[in-house]
C-alpha positions in Angstrom: -9.3 63.2 -5.1 -5.9 63.5 -3.8 -7.2 64.2 -0.2 -9.2 60.7 -0.2 -6.2 59.1 -1.4 -4.3 60.5 1.3 -6.7 59.5 3.9 -7.0 56.0 2.3 -3.0 55.6 2.5 -3.1 56.8 6.0 -6.0 54.2 7.2 -4.2 51.3 5.4 -0.7 52.3 7.2 -2.6 52.4 10.6 -4.1 49.1 9.8 -0.9 47.2 10.0 -0.7 43.3 9.7 0.4 43.2 13.4 -2.7 44.7 14.4 -4.8 42.5 12.5 -3.0 39.6 13.7 -3.4 40.8 17.4 -7.1 41.2 16.8 -7.6 37.7 15.3 -5.8 36.4 18.6 -8.1 37.9 20.6 -11.2 36.4 18.6 -9.6 33.2 18.7 -9.2 33.3 22.4 -13.0 34.7 22.9 -14.6 32.3 20.5 -12.2 29.6 19.1 -11.5 29.1 15.7 -15.3 29.3 14.4 -15.5 32.8 15.8 -12.6 34.1 13.7 -14.3 35.5 10.4 -13.6 38.5 8.4 -16.8 39.9 9.1 -15.8 39.7 12.9 -12.4 40.9 12.3 -13.7 44.0 10.2 -16.0 44.8 13.1 -13.1 44.5 16.0 -10.9 46.6 13.8 -13.7 49.2 12.7 -12.6 48.9 9.1 -13.7 47.3 5.8 -12.7 43.8 4.3 -10.6 45.3 1.8 -8.0 46.9 4.1 -7.9 43.5 5.9 -7.2 41.5 2.6 -4.5 44.2 1.6 -2.3 42.5 4.3 -3.7 39.1 5.0 -4.9 36.6 1.9 -7.6 34.3 3.5 -8.2 32.7 6.6 -5.7 30.1 6.5 -3.0 32.6 6.4 -4.3 34.3 9.1 -4.5 31.4 11.5 -0.6 30.6 10.3 0.1 34.0 11.4 -1.9 33.9 14.6 -0.1 30.8 15.7 3.2 32.0 14.8 2.5 35.3 16.6 1.8 33.2 19.9 4.8 30.9 19.4 7.0 33.4 18.8 6.0 35.3 22.1 6.3 32.0 24.1 10.0 31.1 22.8 11.3 34.6 22.9 13.6 35.0 25.8 12.6 32.0 27.3 15.7 30.1 28.5 18.8 32.3 27.8 21.4 30.8 26.6 24.1 31.7 29.4 21.9 29.8 31.8 22.1 26.0 32.4 20.9 24.4 29.2 18.6 22.0 31.3 17.0 25.0 33.1 16.7 26.4 29.5 14.7 23.7 28.1 12.4 23.6 31.0 11.8 27.3 30.6 11.0 27.0 26.7 8.6 24.0 27.5 6.7 25.8 30.4 6.4 28.8 28.3 4.8 26.8 25.3 2.6 24.7 28.0 1.5 28.2 29.4 0.6 29.4 25.8 -1.6 26.6 25.1 -3.3 27.3 28.6 -3.8 30.9 27.8 -4.9 30.2 24.0 -6.7 26.8 23.8 -7.0 26.9 20.3 -3.4 26.8 19.5 -2.7 23.1 20.2 -4.9 22.2 17.2 -3.4 25.0 15.2 0.1 23.7 16.2 -0.7 19.9 14.9 -2.0 21.7 11.8 1.0 23.9 11.1 3.5 21.3 11.8 2.0 19.0 9.5 0.7 21.0 6.4 3.4 23.6 6.6 6.6 22.0 8.2 8.7 24.6 6.2 7.2 27.5 7.7 8.1 29.6 10.7 6.3 27.6 13.7 8.2 24.5 13.6 11.7 26.1 12.9 10.9 28.7 16.2 10.0 25.8 18.6 13.0 23.9 17.1 15.5 26.6 17.7 14.2 27.4 21.1 14.7 23.9 22.3 17.8 23.1 20.0 20.2 25.7 21.0 19.9 24.2 24.8 20.5 20.7 23.3 23.6 21.8 21.7 24.7 23.4 24.9 24.0 20.4 26.8 27.1 18.7 24.8 24.8 16.3 22.9 27.1 15.0 19.8 26.0 16.7 16.8 24.7 13.6 15.1 22.1 13.2 18.0 20.9 17.0 17.9 18.0 16.5 16.0 16.8 13.3 17.7 17.0 14.7 20.9 15.4 18.1 20.1 12.5 16.2 18.0 11.9 14.0 21.0 11.6 17.0 23.3 9.4 18.9 20.9 6.9 16.0 20.0 6.6 15.3 24.1 5.9 19.2 24.7 3.6 19.7 21.8 1.6 16.5 22.7 1.5 16.9 26.5 0.4 20.5 26.0 -2.2 19.3 23.7 -3.5 16.7 25.8 -3.9 18.9 28.5 -5.9 21.4 26.2 -8.1 18.3 25.5 -8.8 17.2 29.0 -10.0 21.0 30.0 -12.4 20.9 26.9 -13.4 17.4 28.0 -14.2 18.7 31.5 -16.3 21.6 30.1 -18.6 18.9 28.0 -19.5 17.5 31.3 -21.9 20.5 31.9 -21.8 24.0 33.7 -19.7 24.2 36.4 -17.7 21.0 35.8 -14.0 21.3 36.3 -10.7 19.2 35.7 -11.0 17.6 38.7 -14.3 16.3 38.2 -13.3 15.1 34.8 -10.3 13.3 36.2 -12.7 11.7 38.8 -15.0 10.3 36.1 -11.7 8.9 34.4 -10.4 7.3 37.5 -13.8 5.8 38.4 -13.9 4.6 35.0 -10.3 2.8 35.1 -11.3 1.1 38.4 -14.2 -0.5 36.9 -12.0 -2.2 34.2 -11.5 -6.0 34.2 -8.5 -6.6 36.9 -7.0 -9.5 34.6 -6.6 -7.1 31.3 -5.8 -3.9 33.0 -4.0 -4.5 36.3 -1.6 -1.7 35.8 -4.5 0.9 34.6 -6.4 0.1 37.7 -3.4 0.5 39.9 -2.5 4.0 38.8 -6.1 5.1 39.0 -6.0 7.2 41.8 -2.8 8.6 40.8 -4.5 9.7 37.5 -7.3 11.7 39.2 -4.9 13.3 41.8 -1.9 14.4 39.7 -0.8 18.1 39.2 -0.6 18.8 35.2 2.4 21.1 35.3 4.3 18.6 37.9 3.8 15.8 35.7 4.6 17.7 32.7 8.0 18.9 34.0 8.4 15.2 35.3 8.4 14.1 31.6 10.8 16.7 30.6 13.2 15.7 33.4 12.7 12.0 32.1 13.9 12.9 28.7 16.6 15.1 29.8 17.9 12.0 32.1 17.8 9.9 28.9 19.7 12.9 26.7 22.2 12.8 29.5 22.8 9.0 29.5 23.0 8.8 25.9 25.5 11.7 26.0 27.7 9.9 28.7 27.4 6.6 26.7 29.0 8.3 23.5 31.5 10.1 25.5 
């Protein structure tokens, strides 16, 4: 009996929360949220459900932990405090953008976590990763939250839209890619009424030919220019 108890303890210790979360991220990457089940998790980890429940209470907790792990990995070391703060913000932004590309499920989970659990660890990780560079820019303290929030909302919104565009491209059928999807969007915009949508028709070709990362960083630069203008105005 004592021997069985020691073996059970060793298995529980070997099956750490970190291992469970890592396996969950792998399942989410492979099959999305629908593919993350405790049955699939037990098969991947070659264990029983009881050992997993010892570390994680339910699927919601597991999704939260997986999201937090990805975000922590993205912002860790991105944009060292010693570098130019604008470059630091760009580094954090790109790491988060790349995280949504590598883990397409993360965009929806970020929206869920930020709305349902704003007091959890996900929002503070992102806010801290951006905010320390905002502070280093010399933004007056009264404007820290506004500037950092504006950047965070843009980063999450733009990265999420990029994931949505990728998913829409896949919906066109096997072999369809981003270029084909944007081509259909551009063509649809060109067919709009010229009196009601003159601007949208004018930028239709730009929408088809744009580079996602370049456009994303251009948006960050626009926000940084606005922050700099506001800082100069209050100086």
